[in-house]
Structure formats: structure tokens, C-alpha cells
C-alpha positions as CSV (number, residue, x, y, z in Angstrom):
1,M,-75.7,-85.2,14.6
2,S,-76.7,-82.0,16.4
3,D,-78.5,-80.4,13.4
4,S,-81.3,-82.9,12.9
5,T,-84.2,-82.1,10.6
6,D,-87.1,-84.4,9.7
7,I,-87.7,-85.0,6.0
8,F,-91.2,-85.9,4.8
9,A,-91.9,-87.9,1.7
10,D,-95.0,-89.5,0.3
11,G,-92.8,-92.2,-1.2
12,I,-89.9,-93.2,-3.3
13,G,-90.2,-92.3,-6.9
14,E,-87.1,-94.1,-8.3
15,I,-84.2,-96.2,-7.0
16,T,-81.1,-96.5,-9.2
17,L,-77.5,-97.8,-8.8
18,A,-75.0,-95.3,-10.2
19,G,-71.4,-94.9,-9.5
20,G,-71.5,-97.8,-7.1
21,M,-74.1,-95.9,-4.9
22,V,-77.8,-96.5,-4.4
23,R,-79.8,-93.4,-5.1
24,M,-83.4,-93.1,-3.9
25,D,-85.5,-90.2,-5.1
26,L,-88.1,-89.1,-2.5
27,V,-91.3,-87.7,-3.9
28,T,-94.2,-85.7,-2.5
29,L,-97.8,-85.3,-3.8
30,V,-98.7,-82.1,-5.6
31,G,-102.4,-82.1,-4.7
32,S,-103.5,-79.3,-7.1
33,Q,-101.9,-81.0,-10.1
34,K,-102.9,-84.2,-11.7
35,D,-101.0,-86.7,-13.9
36,S,-102.3,-88.2,-17.2
37,E,-104.4,-90.7,-15.2
38,N,-106.0,-87.9,-13.2
39,K,-104.2,-88.9,-10.0
40,P,-102.3,-86.4,-7.8
41,R,-98.9,-85.8,-9.4
42,L,-95.8,-86.8,-7.6
43,E,-92.9,-84.4,-7.5
44,F,-89.2,-85.0,-6.7
45,S,-88.3,-83.5,-3.4
46,R,-85.0,-85.0,-2.1
47,R,-82.5,-87.7,-2.9
48,V,-81.0,-90.3,-0.5
49,V,-77.6,-91.7,-1.5
50,M,-76.0,-94.6,0.3
51,P,-73.6,-97.5,-0.4
52,P,-75.2,-100.9,-1.3
53,D,-74.5,-102.4,2.1
54,G,-76.3,-99.6,3.8
55,F,-79.2,-100.0,1.3
56,L,-79.5,-103.7,2.1
57,R,-79.5,-103.0,5.9
58,S,-82.3,-100.4,5.3
59,F,-84.2,-102.8,3.1
60,S,-84.1,-105.5,5.8
61,A,-85.3,-103.0,8.4
62,M,-88.2,-102.0,6.1
63,E,-89.1,-105.7,5.6
64,N,-89.2,-106.2,9.4
65,L,-91.5,-103.1,9.8
66,V,-93.8,-104.3,7.1
67,K,-94.1,-107.7,8.9
68,Q,-94.9,-105.9,12.1
69,L,-97.6,-103.8,10.4
70,I,-99.2,-106.9,8.9
71,D,-99.0,-108.8,12.2
72,A,-100.7,-105.8,13.9
73,G,-103.4,-105.8,11.3
74,L,-102.6,-102.2,10.2
75,V,-102.0,-103.2,6.6
76,K,-102.9,-106.3,4.5
77,P,-100.3,-108.2,2.5
78,R,-100.6,-108.0,-1.3
79,D,-101.4,-111.1,-3.3
80,G,-98.5,-113.5,-3.2
81,E,-96.8,-111.8,-0.2
82,Q,-98.2,-114.4,2.2
83,A,-96.7,-117.2,0.1
84,A,-93.4,-115.4,0.1
85,E,-93.5,-115.1,3.9
86,K,-93.8,-118.9,4.1
87,G,-90.6,-119.3,2.1
88,A,-88.8,-116.7,4.1
89,E,-86.4,-119.4,5.5
90,S,-84.8,-119.7,2.1
91,K,-84.0,-116.0,1.9
92,S,-80.5,-114.8,0.9
93,P,-78.2,-114.3,3.9
94,N,-77.7,-110.7,2.7
95,F,-81.2,-109.7,3.9
């Protein structure tokens, strides 16, 4: 694409399957506004829509990046994730 623009998001707010397509709502923090738990409020910013096979490829790429971040010591695995890594050989062939 010749008209490339970076899109920033603080995270994914919701992922749904509708009409055969995966829809991921990107969210950004609204620093001046708080939610009911007094945490910065997340606000919808954009939506990414892709077919399920594209979502599965993206998910696999994200899993690989998470493993690299853990191996580099930049993030720590959550409880139970290390045990899941040990059983990675039994993963679905779709991932």
C-alpha cells in the first residue's frame, strides 16, 4: 500500500465473530476519565476486521512474539502459562 498510516492502540477491548468475520475493537486510554474502579477509562478507537484464517495467522504471530518477549526477559509469563508452554507440542495444527 502506498498510503500507510500507523495506528496506535493501548489494547484490544473486544473480539467477536459476526457474519463470518473476526472483529477486534482497538481501544485507547482516556487518561483524564476514570472507570467505576477508578482506573483510566478505555475508549473505542478503531476496528480491525479479518477472516478467521487471517485471525489465526495473526494469533500465531502474537504467540511467537510473546515467547520471544518472555525468552528475552522483557515480560514474565502469567501463572499457568509456563505449564502450557511445556505442553505446546500437543497444540492444534491450526496454530
